[in-house]
N, C-alpha and C positions, 0 to 999 in steps of 0.2 A: 901930383896924379901922377905924371908924365916923369919916366927915369929919367937921373941926372944925365945930362951930357947926350940926351934929346932934343932934337931941337921943334923943340915949340911950335915955330909958325907950319913945320906941315901938320895937325893936330889941328883938322879944319872942317867944314860942314862937307869938303869931298873927300876926304882922310876915308882910308878902308882899314878897320879893327879886324885884322886874322888874328884869331882864335886857334890853336895847332894842341888836337888831343895827343892821347900820349895811347901807344899802341902801334901799330904798322909803319914802319919807314915814310915818307913822305913822298906818293911819284913826282917825276922829276916835271911828266911832262905839265902837272897841276903847280907845282910850284914855278915852273916858265910863264906861270898865266898871273902870279900874285901882284897886286899894282905896286909900282913905287910909290917909294913912301909910306906905304903900310906899318902902321903897331902893329905890332908879334907881340901878343900878351902870350903864353903856352902856361898850358892844366898836367903840371907837373912836369913826370916825363916827355913828353910834347915840348919839352927847351932842346932838351936835347937833339930829338928830333934836325926842327928848326935849324940848329946848327949845323948840324950834316947836310944839312939841308941847303946851304948858304943862308940861310933867313936873318935878320939881326933881330934877336929879343929886347925888349923893352919890360916887360914883367910873366913874372913867372908865379903861380898862383898850386899851394897843396902840400900837399903832408912832408912833400919828397920821399917818399916813400919808393922813389922811380931813381933819384938822383946821389950821383954818391957827391962829397964834400968835394974833392975838387973836381966835382963839374958845377955846384953851387959858387966856386973861390971865382973858377975864369967866366961866368956870365955876372957876377960880380966884377969883376977886373973890367969887363966888355961893358961896365954901366943899366945893368940890366939890376931892377927894382926885385924882391924878392916876398914874397906875404908867405909868410909862415901856418899852417896850421895844421892842428894834431891829429894822430891818425886815425881816432876814434874822436868823429865830426859826421854830422848828417847828411853831408852832401859828398856829390863827386867831386870829382878835385877840378872835370869838365864845368860843372856849371858854377862851385865859383869861380872857375876862370870867366865864365860869359858875362855871370854878375859884376865881375871889373870892368870886362865890356862896355855890359849896360850901364855902370857909372862913367866910365870915360865916354860915350855917346848921348849921358842928358847934362856933360857941359856945355859953355856958354858959346866951344867952340865945337858946335859937335857931328863927330864923321856919322855918317848918315846911313854908313853898309854895315852888318856884320859878317863878316866872313871864315865857318868852320874847318880846317881841314884837320883831314884824318884815314882811314883805315876802316876799313866796310868788315874786318874782321871778330876776333876776340871775340869777349863772354857774351853771348845771347839780350841777357837782364844786362851789361853795360851798353851798348846798344839800345836797342829797344829805349830805352832811360831817351839815351844822351839826344833817340833825335825827336821824344818830346819833347823836347827841352827847348830844343829853335820854334816849336807851335808853343814857346809857353805861353800863359794872357796876357803876362808883365811887358811883351811886349805891343800887345792893344793900348796899353797906356799911352809911348809913346809918344809926343808930341814935339816936334816935326817927329813923322813915322821914316821910322831906320828900315832898309831893307835888308830880312836873315837869309842869308844863302850855307849853304856847305855842300865840301865838294865834299865825296866821303869814298875809298878805292875808285871805284870809274864811274862811279853816283855824281850828279848835279842836284840838289833841292832844294829850290825858294817856298819860301812861306809867302800863299799869297792870302791877305785882310780881306774882309767889310770894311766898304767906303772908301779900299784905298784903290788910287788910282790902277789901270787895268798891267797886268804884271809878265812883261815880256814873256816869250818860250824859243829863245835858241835852239839853234842844233837844225841839223840836215834832214832833209827830206825823208821818211819815210820813218824815224825815231820813234822810238815810244814817251809818251809822256801819260804818269797815271796819276789823275785828281784827289787826293787823302783825305776826308772829313777830319779834321778833330776839334774836341770839347763840344760835339754836338753837330747840328746838322749847321751844314755851310748851303744857305739860300741863294736868289737870285747870279744863277754860276754861268754865268756869257761866257765864252770861249770861239776864239778867231781862225781860220787857220788850219782848225783839229781836223778834223777826217771826219770825227762821228763831233758833231758839235752841240754843243748846249747851249740852251737859248730863255734866261732866264729859270732852269731846274734849281733843285732839291737835289746833297748828294747827304744821302746821310750814314755816320759808323755803324759799323755792321754789316755793309752796304759793298759788293765786292765795282760798282755800277763804276764808277772813277778810274778802271787800273786797266791801263792795256790801249789808251788812245793813241793815235799816232801824228806828229809833225802833220801838213800838206802842203803848205805851205811858209813861207821864208815869213816873217814877221808877224808870225802866231803870238800869241797872249790868250789869256785867260783875266777874270774878275768874279766876286764877288757885293756881295750887296750886304753881307749881314756873316758872320763866322766866318771857322780859320779853313785856306786847304792848305795843307804841303802839299806840290807839284813836286816831284818824283821825276826825273829821266836815267833810266837805273843803266844808262850804257853810253852818257851826254859826254866822257872820256877818254871811252874803248875806240884803240885802232880794232880795222877788218878783220882779223883774225883774230882780238877777242869775244864777237858779237858770235849772237849762242844761233 
């Protein structure tokens, strides 16, 4: 499963699998925070963005309509394993890349963290569908639990899963955080260190109740008894001049 030449000893429970989406160039501020030794899986043209950002790509997945033949040859020479799919397919390149990352996370030496890197621009339909992938029900079946995180533009998204340990919500005091339920109601929601606390409460799809909460203390967190929450910090990586 690991690309030839990739140090297998790095693929263990502490390793982060990074999926790079095609789209906007990667912000250097985000790339600088990618964990050392991360295994990089690129979705089609995301491979070109990853290489430009200095990330070593282990796997490339997609129909390769965004990669020139020269790009593919260079990736193979660098030890990347290519996984080609037809252009007429039922899934986006990003979903195929995440599926490969999930397969890696199901191995005996399973990484426990999946990090998606990409931009927040481009087509709205792609963006909405790709965010939904992060809270896919398939992750609820993972044993042990895999931490799902995405850095999109200046936003940070994490997934709080029912029954899992409390999810840390890092960020400066005063920064925004929104809790958005997925796949139905999220019940037994408990927050610590947020300005508007939730105490074993229910957040339902179609309601904005969890939107625009605020980090009030360092070390804040959120937990869920049942259901799935997207924890969205829209300006987590923004500089002061970028804040609204």
